[in-house]
N, C-alpha and C positions, 0 to 999 in steps of 0.2 A: 765611195760607195760602190757596193757590188751590183753588177747588173742582174736582172731578174733570172737569166739563164743559169748563172752560177748558184742561185739560192734554190733552184727547182731540182731536187734530187730524187724524186719518186721513182722507184725501180732501179736505182743505181746503187751498186755495192760500195762499201767503205773503200775497198781497195781501187775501184775505178775512180771514185771521186777524189781520193788522194792522188792517184797517178794523173788525172786530169789537172788538178791544181798544180801539181809539179811541172807538168808540160806547159801549163799557161804561164807560170812564172818564168821558166827557162826560155820560152819564146819571147817573153817581155824583156828579159835581160840580154839574150844572145841572138835573138832571132833577127830577121831582116827588118828593116825600117817599116814603119806602118804604111801599109798599102790601102788602097780603096777597093771595096766590094770583095769579090771572090777571092782576090790575091792575099788579102789580109789574113795572117795565121790565127789571130784571135777569133775572127769571124768564123773561120773554118773550124776551130775548136767548139765554138758556141753552137754552130749548125750540127756538128757530130753529137754533142751532148743532147740537144733538143731532139735529135732523131731518136736517140736511145730512150729518152723519156717517153716520147710519144709512142714507141714501140712498147714499152713496159705498160703504159695506160691502155693500149688497145688489147694487150694480152689479159689484163686484169679485168677489163670489161668483158672480154669473151668468156672468161672463167666465171664471172658472176652472172652471165646470162645463161651458161649451161648449168648452173647450179652447183658447181663444185665447192 
């Protein structure tokens, strides 16, 4: 079952989503052992993606408020 972060793709281009998935799989297969907290590469990728989605939502809300 995929986590919620991987399902949330608002504001992310197809190229970014594909690249993110490739990086996620590569880190799973060839990356370091699963680490806890901030050292875990999957956690880092999830945080990066969540930040991009949050930024896209913020920009969309600003555009909607300004009436564009």
